[in-house]
C-alpha positions as CSV (number, residue, x, y, z in Angstrom):
1,X,0.0,0.0,0.0
2,X,1.3,3.4,-0.7
3,X,0.0,6.9,0.0
4,X,1.1,10.5,0.4
5,X,1.5,11.6,4.0
6,X,1.5,15.3,4.8
7,X,3.5,14.8,8.0
8,X,5.2,12.0,10.0
9,X,7.1,11.7,13.2
10,X,10.1,9.4,13.6
11,X,12.6,8.8,16.3
12,X,15.8,6.8,16.4
13,X,14.8,5.6,19.9
14,X,11.4,4.4,18.8
15,X,10.5,1.4,16.6
16,X,7.4,3.1,15.3
17,X,6.7,6.0,12.9
18,X,3.6,8.2,13.5
19,X,1.8,9.4,10.4
20,X,-0.4,12.4,10.7
21,X,-3.5,12.7,8.5
22,X,-6.3,15.3,8.2
23,X,-9.8,13.8,8.0
24,X,-12.9,15.9,8.3
25,X,-10.8,18.7,9.8
26,X,-9.4,16.4,12.5
27,X,-5.8,15.2,12.9
28,X,-5.6,11.4,12.9
29,X,-2.5,9.6,14.0
30,X,-1.5,6.1,12.7
31,X,1.4,4.2,14.1
32,X,3.4,1.9,11.8
33,X,6.4,-0.3,12.7
34,X,9.5,1.2,11.2
35,X,10.4,-2.2,9.6
36,X,7.2,-2.1,7.6
37,X,7.9,1.2,5.9
38,X,9.4,0.8,2.5
39,X,9.6,4.3,1.2
40,X,9.6,7.9,2.5
41,X,10.4,10.5,-0.1
42,X,9.5,14.0,-1.3
43,X,10.5,13.0,-4.9
44,X,7.1,12.5,-6.5
45,X,8.5,11.1,-9.8
46,X,10.5,8.5,-7.8
47,X,7.4,7.7,-5.7
48,X,5.3,7.1,-8.8
49,X,8.0,5.0,-10.4
50,X,8.2,2.7,-7.3
51,X,4.4,2.6,-7.1
52,X,4.2,1.4,-10.7
53,X,6.7,-1.3,-9.9
54,X,4.5,-2.3,-6.9
55,X,1.5,-2.5,-9.2
56,X,3.3,-4.7,-11.7
57,X,4.3,-7.1,-8.9
58,X,0.8,-7.1,-7.6
59,X,-0.6,-7.9,-11.0
60,X,1.9,-10.8,-11.4
61,X,1.0,-12.1,-8.0
62,X,-2.7,-11.9,-8.7
63,X,-2.2,-13.8,-12.0
64,X,-0.4,-16.6,-10.0
65,X,-3.3,-16.7,-7.5
66,X,-5.9,-16.7,-10.3
67,X,-4.1,-19.5,-12.1
68,X,-3.8,-21.6,-8.9
69,X,-7.5,-21.0,-8.2
70,X,-8.4,-22.2,-11.7
71,X,-6.2,-25.3,-11.2
72,X,-8.0,-26.0,-7.9
73,X,-11.4,-25.6,-9.5
74,X,-10.4,-27.9,-12.3
75,X,-9.1,-30.5,-9.8
76,X,-12.2,-30.3,-7.7
77,X,-14.4,-30.7,-10.9
78,X,-12.4,-33.7,-11.9
79,X,-12.7,-35.2,-8.4
80,X,-16.5,-34.7,-8.4
81,X,-16.8,-36.2,-11.9
82,X,-14.6,-39.2,-10.9
83,X,-16.6,-39.8,-7.7
84,X,-19.9,-39.5,-9.5
85,X,-18.8,-42.0,-12.1
86,X,-17.6,-44.4,-9.4
87,X,-20.9,-44.1,-7.5
88,X,-22.8,-44.6,-10.7
89,X,-20.8,-47.7,-11.6
90,X,-21.4,-49.1,-8.1
91,X,-25.2,-48.3,-8.3
92,X,-25.3,-50.3,-11.5
93,X,-23.9,-53.4,-10.0
94,X,-25.1,-53.0,-6.4
95,X,-28.2,-55.1,-6.8
96,X,-26.4,-58.1,-8.3
97,X,-26.4,-61.2,-6.1
98,X,-22.6,-61.7,-6.5
99,X,-21.8,-58.2,-5.1
100,X,-21.5,-58.2,-1.3
101,X,-23.3,-55.3,0.3
102,X,-23.9,-54.8,4.0
103,X,-26.8,-52.4,3.4
104,X,-28.9,-55.2,1.7
105,X,-29.5,-56.8,5.1
106,X,-30.9,-53.6,6.7
């Protein structure tokens, strides 16, 4: 996630950075761990370049997730079809006398 911040407070002694936002005329403070901050810059061009790189990585990752989801759906469809075929095959031979079935006695 990236966003422009009008003001932030950081300290060498503290492990957090405090971001100050204006919302509806009120100052809102959000604490973020220093290790989670990737970029702090006034260079808008550099910021936009880095954000574009992030978007490209996000698109690549989303494509991988979508492909994995499609493979999972295909696998589940194949499993259901296989199980239905097995059940159908069993139902066809279930009533034969030479096929043992514990449910016949119930």
